[in-house]
C-alpha positions as CSV (number, residue, x, y, z in Angstrom):
1,X,0.1,-0.2,0.4
2,X,1.3,3.6,-0.7
3,X,1.6,6.0,2.2
4,X,-1.6,7.5,3.3
5,X,-2.2,11.0,2.1
6,X,-1.4,14.1,4.5
7,X,-4.5,15.4,6.2
8,X,-6.3,17.8,4.1
9,X,-7.9,20.8,5.4
10,X,-11.0,20.0,6.9
11,X,-9.7,16.2,6.8
12,X,-9.6,14.4,10.2
13,X,-6.4,13.5,11.5
14,X,-7.5,10.9,13.9
15,X,-10.9,9.5,13.2
16,X,-12.3,6.8,15.5
17,X,-12.9,3.2,13.6
18,X,-14.7,0.4,14.6
19,X,-13.7,-3.2,13.5
20,X,-15.8,-5.8,13.3
21,X,-16.7,-9.2,11.1
22,X,-18.4,-12.4,10.6
23,X,-17.1,-14.5,8.0
24,X,-18.3,-18.2,6.8
25,X,-18.7,-19.6,3.5
26,X,-21.9,-21.9,3.3
27,X,-23.2,-24.6,1.5
28,X,-27.0,-24.6,1.7
29,X,-26.7,-28.1,-0.1
30,X,-24.3,-29.2,2.7
31,X,-26.2,-30.7,5.7
32,X,-23.3,-29.5,7.8
33,X,-24.6,-26.8,10.5
34,X,-22.1,-23.9,11.5
35,X,-22.3,-23.7,15.2
36,X,-20.3,-22.4,18.3
37,X,-17.7,-25.1,18.0
38,X,-17.0,-24.2,14.5
39,X,-16.4,-20.2,15.3
40,X,-13.5,-18.6,16.6
41,X,-14.0,-15.2,18.3
42,X,-11.9,-12.7,18.7
43,X,-12.4,-9.5,20.8
44,X,-10.7,-6.0,22.0
45,X,-6.8,-6.4,21.7
46,X,-6.7,-10.0,20.3
47,X,-9.0,-8.7,17.4
48,X,-7.0,-5.5,16.6
49,X,-3.7,-7.9,16.9
50,X,-4.9,-9.8,14.1
51,X,-3.9,-7.2,11.6
52,X,-0.7,-6.7,11.3
53,X,-1.2,-3.3,9.1
54,X,-3.2,-2.1,12.2
55,X,0.0,-2.4,14.7
56,X,0.9,0.5,16.6
57,X,4.0,2.5,14.9
58,X,2.6,1.4,11.6
59,X,1.6,4.0,8.8
60,X,-2.2,2.8,9.3
61,X,-2.1,1.9,12.8
62,X,-1.0,5.5,14.2
63,X,-3.6,7.1,11.8
64,X,-6.9,6.4,13.5
65,X,-8.2,5.2,17.1
66,X,-9.0,1.9,16.4
67,X,-12.3,0.5,18.4
68,X,-12.2,-3.4,17.7
69,X,-15.7,-4.6,18.6
70,X,-15.9,-8.2,17.7
71,X,-15.0,-10.9,14.7
72,X,-16.2,-14.4,14.4
73,X,-14.9,-16.6,11.5
74,X,-15.2,-20.3,10.9
75,X,-14.0,-22.9,8.5
76,X,-16.3,-22.9,5.5
77,X,-19.3,-25.5,6.2
78,X,-23.2,-25.4,6.0
79,X,-25.5,-22.9,7.0
80,X,-24.9,-21.1,10.4
81,X,-27.2,-22.0,13.1
82,X,-29.7,-19.1,13.7
83,X,-29.2,-18.4,17.6
84,X,-25.5,-18.6,17.1
85,X,-25.7,-16.0,14.2
86,X,-27.8,-13.7,16.1
87,X,-25.8,-13.6,19.3
88,X,-22.6,-12.8,17.5
89,X,-24.7,-10.0,15.3
90,X,-26.3,-8.8,18.5
91,X,-23.1,-8.3,20.3
92,X,-21.6,-6.6,17.7
93,X,-24.7,-4.5,17.6
94,X,-24.4,-4.0,21.6
95,X,-20.8,-3.3,21.1
96,X,-21.2,-0.4,18.3
97,X,-24.1,1.5,20.3
98,X,-22.0,1.5,23.6
99,X,-18.5,2.2,22.2
100,X,-19.4,4.7,19.7
101,X,-19.9,7.3,18.2
102,X,-17.8,6.4,15.1
103,X,-16.3,8.1,11.9
104,X,-15.9,4.7,10.1
105,X,-16.2,1.2,10.5
106,X,-14.1,-1.1,8.9
107,X,-15.6,-4.7,8.4
108,X,-13.9,-8.0,7.3
109,X,-16.6,-10.1,5.6
110,X,-16.5,-13.3,3.6
111,X,-19.9,-12.4,1.6
112,X,-21.0,-16.1,1.2
113,X,-22.4,-16.5,4.7
114,X,-25.9,-18.4,5.2
115,X,-28.0,-18.5,7.9
116,X,-30.9,-20.4,8.9
117,X,-33.8,-18.5,8.3
118,X,-32.1,-15.6,6.9
119,X,-32.1,-14.8,3.0
120,X,-29.4,-12.5,2.9
121,X,-26.9,-12.6,6.1
122,X,-24.0,-10.3,5.4
123,X,-26.9,-7.7,4.4
124,X,-28.7,-8.1,7.4
125,X,-25.9,-7.7,9.5
126,X,-24.4,-4.5,7.6
127,X,-28.1,-3.0,7.7
128,X,-28.3,-3.3,11.1
129,X,-24.9,-1.9,12.2
130,X,-26.0,1.1,9.7
131,X,-28.8,1.7,12.1
132,X,-27.0,1.4,15.2
133,X,-23.9,3.9,14.1
134,X,-26.1,6.4,12.0
135,X,-25.9,7.8,8.6
136,X,-22.5,9.6,8.9
137,X,-20.1,7.1,9.3
138,X,-18.1,5.4,6.5
139,X,-18.7,2.0,6.2
140,X,-15.5,0.0,4.2
141,X,-15.8,-3.5,4.1
142,X,-13.2,-6.1,2.3
143,X,-14.9,-9.2,1.0
144,X,-14.0,-12.8,-0.8
145,X,-14.4,-12.8,-4.6
146,X,-16.5,-15.9,-4.0
147,X,-18.9,-13.6,-1.8
148,X,-22.4,-12.1,-3.1
149,X,-23.0,-8.2,-3.5
150,X,-26.8,-7.9,-3.3
151,X,-28.4,-4.4,-3.6
152,X,-29.1,-4.5,-0.4
153,X,-25.6,-5.0,1.0
154,X,-24.1,-2.5,-1.6
155,X,-26.6,0.3,-0.3
156,X,-25.5,-0.3,3.4
157,X,-22.0,0.5,2.3
158,X,-19.8,3.2,1.2
159,X,-16.6,1.3,0.2
160,X,-16.1,-2.1,-0.6
161,X,-13.8,-4.3,-2.1
162,X,-12.4,-8.1,-2.5
163,X,-9.7,-10.2,-3.3
164,X,-8.1,-10.2,-6.9
165,X,-6.4,-13.5,-6.9
166,X,-8.0,-17.4,-6.5
167,X,-6.4,-18.9,-4.9
168,X,-6.6,-16.1,-2.4
169,X,-3.0,-15.2,-2.0
170,X,-4.0,-11.6,-1.7
171,X,-6.6,-11.7,1.2
172,X,-4.3,-9.5,3.9
173,X,-3.6,-7.2,1.3
174,X,-7.3,-6.6,0.1
175,X,-7.9,-6.3,4.0
176,X,-5.2,-3.7,4.3
177,X,-6.7,-2.0,0.8
178,X,-10.2,-1.9,2.7
179,X,-8.2,-0.1,5.8
180,X,-6.7,2.4,3.4
181,X,-9.2,3.4,1.5
182,X,-11.4,4.0,4.7
183,X,-8.5,6.2,6.2
184,X,-7.3,8.2,3.2
185,X,-11.4,8.9,2.5
186,X,-11.5,10.3,6.2
187,X,-8.2,12.5,6.0
188,X,-9.2,13.9,2.4
189,X,-10.7,17.5,2.0
190,X,-14.2,16.5,3.1
191,X,-13.3,14.2,5.8
192,X,-15.2,16.6,8.1
193,X,-18.4,16.7,6.0
194,X,-20.1,13.4,6.3
195,X,-22.5,13.8,3.1
196,X,-19.4,15.0,1.1
197,X,-17.4,12.3,2.1
198,X,-19.6,9.3,0.8
199,X,-18.5,8.3,-2.8
200,X,-20.2,7.3,-5.7
201,X,-21.0,3.7,-5.8
202,X,-21.7,1.8,-9.3
203,X,-22.9,-1.6,-8.8
204,X,-24.0,-4.0,-11.6
205,X,-25.0,-7.8,-11.0
206,X,-23.7,-9.9,-13.8
207,X,-26.5,-13.1,-14.3
208,X,-23.6,-15.4,-14.2
209,X,-22.9,-18.2,-11.4
210,X,-20.0,-20.1,-11.7
211,X,-18.0,-22.7,-9.3
212,X,-14.6,-21.4,-7.9
213,X,-12.7,-24.2,-9.7
214,X,-13.6,-22.6,-13.3
215,X,-12.7,-19.1,-12.2
216,X,-9.1,-19.7,-11.0
217,X,-7.1,-15.9,-11.7
218,X,-4.2,-18.4,-12.9
219,X,-6.4,-19.1,-16.0
220,X,-8.2,-16.8,-19.0
221,X,-10.4,-15.4,-18.8
222,X,-10.4,-14.7,-15.1
223,X,-6.7,-13.7,-15.2
224,X,-7.3,-10.6,-17.7
225,X,-10.4,-9.7,-16.2
226,X,-8.9,-9.3,-12.8
227,X,-5.8,-7.8,-14.1
228,X,-8.1,-5.0,-15.7
229,X,-8.8,-3.6,-12.0
230,X,-5.4,-1.8,-11.2
231,X,-5.4,0.4,-14.2
232,X,-9.5,1.3,-13.4
233,X,-8.6,1.8,-10.0
234,X,-6.0,4.8,-10.6
235,X,-8.2,6.4,-13.3
236,X,-9.7,9.9,-12.6
237,X,-12.3,9.7,-10.4
238,X,-12.4,6.6,-9.4
239,X,-11.4,4.9,-5.9
240,X,-11.6,1.3,-6.1
241,X,-12.9,-1.7,-8.7
242,X,-13.7,-5.0,-7.7
243,X,-15.2,-8.3,-9.6
244,X,-16.9,-10.6,-7.5
245,X,-17.5,-14.1,-8.9
246,X,-20.0,-15.0,-6.4
247,X,-21.2,-18.0,-4.3
248,X,-22.5,-21.2,-6.6
249,X,-23.3,-23.4,-3.5
250,X,-25.8,-21.6,-1.7
251,X,-29.6,-21.5,-3.2
252,X,-30.4,-17.6,-2.3
253,X,-31.4,-14.8,-4.7
254,X,-28.3,-12.8,-4.2
255,X,-26.1,-15.6,-5.5
256,X,-24.2,-14.0,-8.5
257,X,-21.5,-12.5,-9.8
258,X,-21.5,-8.6,-9.5
259,X,-19.0,-5.6,-10.3
260,X,-18.8,-2.7,-8.0
261,X,-16.5,0.6,-9.0
262,X,-16.0,3.6,-6.6
263,X,-15.1,6.9,-6.9
264,X,-15.9,10.8,-6.9
265,X,-16.9,11.0,-10.5
266,X,-20.1,9.3,-10.9
267,X,-20.0,9.3,-14.6
268,X,-16.6,7.8,-14.5
269,X,-17.2,5.0,-11.8
270,X,-20.7,3.9,-14.2
271,X,-18.8,3.8,-17.1
272,X,-16.2,1.7,-15.9
273,X,-18.5,-0.8,-14.1
274,X,-20.5,-1.1,-17.0
275,X,-17.1,-2.0,-19.5
276,X,-16.3,-4.8,-16.5
277,X,-19.4,-6.4,-16.2
278,X,-19.7,-6.4,-20.1
279,X,-16.4,-8.4,-20.2
280,X,-17.4,-11.1,-18.2
281,X,-20.5,-11.3,-19.5
282,X,-18.9,-11.6,-22.8
283,X,-16.2,-14.3,-21.5
284,X,-18.8,-16.3,-19.7
285,X,-18.8,-19.5,-22.3
286,X,-14.6,-19.1,-22.0
287,X,-14.4,-20.2,-18.3
288,X,-13.2,-23.8,-17.8
289,X,-11.9,-25.8,-14.9
290,X,-8.8,-25.6,-13.8
291,X,-7.7,-28.9,-14.5
292,X,-8.6,-31.9,-16.6
293,X,-11.6,-33.3,-15.3
294,X,-13.3,-36.9,-14.7
295,X,-15.0,-39.1,-12.1
296,X,-13.0,-40.3,-9.4
297,X,-12.4,-43.7,-11.1
298,X,-11.4,-41.8,-14.2
299,X,-8.8,-39.8,-12.2
300,X,-7.2,-42.7,-10.5
301,X,-7.1,-44.9,-13.5
302,X,-5.0,-41.7,-14.7
303,X,-3.0,-41.8,-12.1
304,X,-2.1,-45.4,-12.1
305,X,-1.7,-45.6,-15.6
306,X,1.5,-43.7,-15.7
307,X,5.4,-45.5,-15.6
308,X,6.2,-46.7,-12.8
309,X,9.1,-44.3,-12.8
310,X,7.0,-41.1,-13.5
311,X,7.4,-38.5,-11.0
312,X,5.4,-38.1,-7.8
313,X,2.5,-37.6,-6.9
314,X,-0.5,-37.5,-9.0
315,X,-2.8,-35.3,-6.8
316,X,-6.7,-35.8,-7.2
317,X,-8.9,-33.1,-5.8
318,X,-12.0,-34.5,-4.3
319,X,-13.8,-31.2,-5.2
320,X,-17.5,-32.4,-4.6
321,X,-16.6,-32.5,-0.4
322,X,-14.0,-29.4,-0.3
323,X,-14.3,-28.1,3.0
324,X,-12.8,-25.1,2.2
325,X,-15.5,-24.4,-0.3
326,X,-18.3,-25.3,2.3
327,X,-18.4,-29.1,1.8
328,X,-19.0,-31.1,5.0
329,X,-15.6,-33.0,5.1
330,X,-17.0,-36.5,5.9
331,X,-18.4,-37.5,2.7
332,X,-16.6,-40.9,2.1
333,X,-16.8,-41.6,-1.8
334,X,-12.9,-41.0,-2.4
335,X,-12.0,-43.0,0.4
336,X,-14.5,-45.9,-0.3
337,X,-13.5,-46.0,-4.2
338,X,-9.6,-46.3,-2.6
339,X,-10.3,-48.8,-0.3
340,X,-12.6,-51.1,-2.5
341,X,-9.8,-50.4,-5.7
342,X,-8.1,-54.0,-5.9
343,X,-4.7,-52.5,-7.2
344,X,-4.5,-51.1,-3.4
345,X,-4.5,-54.1,-1.9
346,X,-0.7,-55.0,-2.6
347,X,1.5,-54.4,-0.2
348,X,3.6,-51.7,-1.4
349,X,6.7,-53.4,-0.2
350,X,5.9,-56.0,-3.0
351,X,5.2,-53.5,-5.6
352,X,1.7,-52.1,-4.9
353,X,1.0,-48.4,-5.6
354,X,0.7,-45.9,-2.9
355,X,-2.0,-43.6,-1.8
356,X,-2.5,-40.8,0.9
357,X,-6.0,-39.8,1.5
358,X,-6.6,-36.3,3.1
359,X,-8.9,-36.6,5.0
360,X,-12.1,-37.4,6.8
361,X,-13.3,-36.3,10.2
362,X,-14.5,-38.5,12.5
363,X,-14.2,-38.2,16.4
364,X,-15.3,-41.6,17.2
365,X,-13.3,-43.5,14.9
366,X,-10.2,-41.3,16.0
367,X,-10.8,-42.1,19.6
368,X,-11.0,-46.0,18.6
369,X,-7.6,-45.8,16.7
370,X,-5.9,-44.1,19.2
371,X,-7.2,-46.4,22.4
372,X,-5.5,-49.2,20.1
373,X,-2.5,-47.4,19.4
374,X,0.3,-47.2,16.7
375,X,0.7,-50.9,15.7
376,X,-2.4,-52.0,16.5
377,X,-5.0,-53.5,13.7
378,X,-8.2,-52.0,13.9
379,X,-11.5,-52.0,12.1
380,X,-13.8,-48.9,12.0
381,X,-16.6,-47.7,10.3
382,X,-15.5,-44.0,8.9
383,X,-17.3,-40.6,8.0
384,X,-20.8,-40.4,6.4
385,X,-21.9,-39.2,10.1
386,X,-22.8,-35.5,8.8
387,X,-23.0,-35.8,5.0
388,X,-24.0,-39.7,4.6
389,X,-23.6,-38.8,0.5
390,X,-24.1,-41.6,-1.6
391,X,-21.9,-44.2,0.4
392,X,-22.5,-43.3,4.2
393,X,-19.7,-44.9,6.7
394,X,-17.2,-46.8,5.1
395,X,-15.3,-49.8,6.5
396,X,-11.3,-48.9,7.4
397,X,-9.7,-52.3,8.3
398,X,-6.0,-51.8,8.7
399,X,-3.0,-51.1,11.3
400,X,-2.7,-47.5,12.9
401,X,0.7,-46.0,11.3
402,X,0.4,-42.6,13.5
403,X,-1.5,-40.9,16.5
404,X,-0.7,-37.2,16.7
405,X,-2.1,-35.2,19.4
406,X,-2.9,-31.3,19.7
407,X,-3.4,-30.1,16.1
408,X,-5.2,-26.6,16.6
409,X,-7.6,-27.2,14.0
410,X,-7.9,-30.9,13.6
411,X,-7.6,-31.9,17.0
412,X,-6.3,-35.5,17.4
413,X,-5.3,-37.1,14.2
414,X,-5.0,-40.8,13.2
415,X,-3.3,-42.5,9.7
416,X,-4.6,-46.1,9.2
417,X,-2.8,-47.8,6.6
418,X,-5.0,-50.6,4.9
419,X,-3.0,-52.2,2.1
420,X,-1.4,-49.2,0.1
421,X,-3.8,-46.6,1.1
422,X,-3.1,-44.2,4.2
423,X,-5.9,-42.8,5.4
424,X,-5.9,-39.6,7.4
425,X,-8.8,-39.1,10.3
426,X,-9.0,-36.0,12.1
427,X,-11.1,-35.5,15.3
428,X,-12.1,-32.0,13.7
429,X,-12.7,-30.6,9.8
430,X,-9.2,-29.7,8.8
431,X,-8.1,-28.8,5.0
432,X,-4.8,-30.1,4.1
433,X,-3.1,-27.5,2.2
434,X,0.4,-27.5,3.4
435,X,3.2,-29.9,3.2
436,X,3.6,-29.7,6.8
437,X,-0.2,-31.1,7.5
438,X,1.4,-34.2,6.0
439,X,5.0,-34.2,7.4
440,X,3.6,-33.6,10.9
441,X,2.0,-37.1,10.6
442,X,5.0,-39.0,9.3
443,X,3.7,-39.0,6.0
444,X,5.6,-38.0,2.9
445,X,3.4,-36.7,-0.1
446,X,6.1,-36.4,-2.6
447,X,6.7,-40.1,-2.0
448,X,3.1,-41.6,-2.9
449,X,1.8,-42.3,-6.4
450,X,-1.5,-40.9,-5.6
451,X,-2.6,-38.0,-3.3
452,X,-6.2,-37.1,-2.8
453,X,-7.1,-34.0,-1.1
454,X,-10.5,-32.5,-0.4
455,X,-10.2,-29.5,-2.4
456,X,-11.2,-27.8,-5.8
457,X,-8.2,-25.6,-7.1
458,X,-4.8,-26.7,-5.7
459,X,-3.3,-24.0,-3.0
460,X,0.0,-22.9,-3.6
461,X,2.1,-25.9,-2.1
462,X,0.2,-28.4,-3.3
463,X,0.1,-26.7,-6.9
464,X,3.9,-26.9,-6.6
465,X,4.2,-30.4,-5.3
466,X,1.7,-31.9,-8.0
467,X,3.5,-34.0,-10.8
468,X,0.1,-34.0,-12.4
469,X,-3.1,-33.6,-11.4
470,X,-7.2,-34.1,-11.9
471,X,-10.0,-32.5,-10.9
472,X,-12.6,-35.3,-9.7
473,X,-16.0,-34.5,-9.9
474,X,-17.2,-36.0,-6.6
475,X,-20.5,-35.8,-5.0
476,X,-21.3,-33.4,-2.2
477,X,-22.2,-30.0,-0.9
478,X,-20.0,-28.3,-3.0
479,X,-20.3,-30.7,-6.1
480,X,-19.1,-29.1,-9.2
481,X,-22.3,-29.7,-11.7
482,X,-24.5,-27.1,-10.2
483,X,-27.1,-28.3,-12.5
484,X,-27.5,-31.2,-10.6
485,X,-27.8,-29.8,-7.3
486,X,-31.0,-28.2,-7.6
487,X,-31.1,-24.9,-7.1
488,X,-34.8,-23.5,-6.6
489,X,-34.4,-19.7,-5.3
490,X,-31.5,-18.2,-7.5
491,X,-33.0,-15.4,-9.5
492,X,-33.2,-16.3,-13.1
493,X,-32.6,-16.3,-15.7
494,X,-28.9,-17.0,-15.0
495,X,-26.0,-18.4,-16.7
496,X,-25.1,-21.7,-17.2
497,X,-28.6,-22.4,-15.6
498,X,-30.4,-20.6,-18.5
499,X,-28.0,-21.0,-21.5
500,X,-30.5,-19.6,-24.1
501,X,-31.3,-16.6,-21.9
502,X,-31.7,-13.0,-23.5
503,X,-29.1,-10.4,-23.1
504,X,-28.9,-8.9,-19.5
505,X,-29.2,-5.2,-18.6
506,X,-25.8,-4.5,-17.4
507,X,-26.5,-0.9,-17.1
508,X,-24.7,-0.1,-13.3
509,X,-27.3,1.1,-10.6
510,X,-25.4,4.6,-9.9
511,X,-26.0,5.7,-6.0
512,X,-24.6,7.9,-3.7
513,X,-26.1,7.2,0.1
514,X,-28.7,9.7,0.9
515,X,-29.3,10.2,-2.9
516,X,-31.7,8.5,-5.2
517,X,-30.7,5.8,-7.1
518,X,-30.6,5.4,-10.6
519,X,-29.6,3.3,-13.9
520,X,-26.6,5.0,-15.7
521,X,-26.8,4.6,-19.7
522,X,-23.8,4.6,-21.6
523,X,-23.5,7.9,-24.0
524,X,-25.4,7.1,-27.2
């Protein structure tokens, strides 16, 4: 981030800014429900310490009186239990009421939180917060590009931005950008005038809903679409430009791609938003999966058809039960396929192939294996307790190879070896993205012929590790085949659900809080 601009005449030299957020990515197609055990909640000094760019002595940290309220975030999963969300939301609102007034609020959201009984959770949270803090403070939000931006959410915010990379290697940069934008605005010449400091916002919903595995910024067309944003945000009259892919695995009217451009020149932000939305719509047929796809059986055949001396590992993404996209994490389809494959019955010491499966969470099975101890032969019923999927629990008969205590995410973890399959079973849900996730269990992922991970596109360390890989189109709460999931509540028509739909109206809704909204039309 560049240094903050100097405080202009009339600007606020040290504004009071609250920090708050609730963040989870929720699949409404998963039977999992996110409860208290799923959320990590920070308050006060612990919350401020989460943001290194707000530390005392930093440019941003010393530029405001930061008032941390509450931040709650969870690994993606199913919809949030209604009472849990209401309690977290109401605590934020109560803190805001008792600790105000504020000049600004910095919100750290995801954008794809679903709550049982609530249609548009982020709009509910931000709308109620706006009612508490009043019309004058600026509200600035950072979001995941897989979030959704409904009209109500956009209307309640003044500044909003999102990640520009998938995988999300720029997540912290985006949060810092949201804070920088907010403080720069409050320090500007109109900072002391609550009305004048409100920017124009151009919002365009783009009627496209695609899985993240088709929209990675490693590949075209997403790479070029997102590459346009830095030039737009420095154009005259523009403050920020953002493109949301949207979240495909929630069945809610708001689920859609969107473009938002903000700034001081209403015509400029609208023109740029229209151009970006038009480019997105024009590219809709060009989005493709980030890797070759097939059934799990096809992926496994491809992995084992390679020469014996081929580089290892061949990585298979068990994409339908990806817990980082909202899958429950205990669908047993891929593990069952491995255990049923006769090729893995042959002991690796006698030339059979090896596979690592990461992972299934099942506290009961972990307890049984741990009680038996390393070296013991066990027979367990594993997984399928939260999301039975098409297979339900599977029989895992093998030898306990490892018992590891104290993983801060997974809890106790065991490895059970059945033939050539090393099955990782965790006490709690955990994604396996890092090499250390495996080596801490005594496993060498680079030595296995096959590495099965519940993930979509590969995170950086796995991407670098993979000698080759495929995206397996497996069942689960984040099934990549959107058309077989059964969406009923999304706004229609929408691509790809309605491939022959008419050309959409991509004229931006132009608004500035406190003024009437209007549709912007490009010059004739």
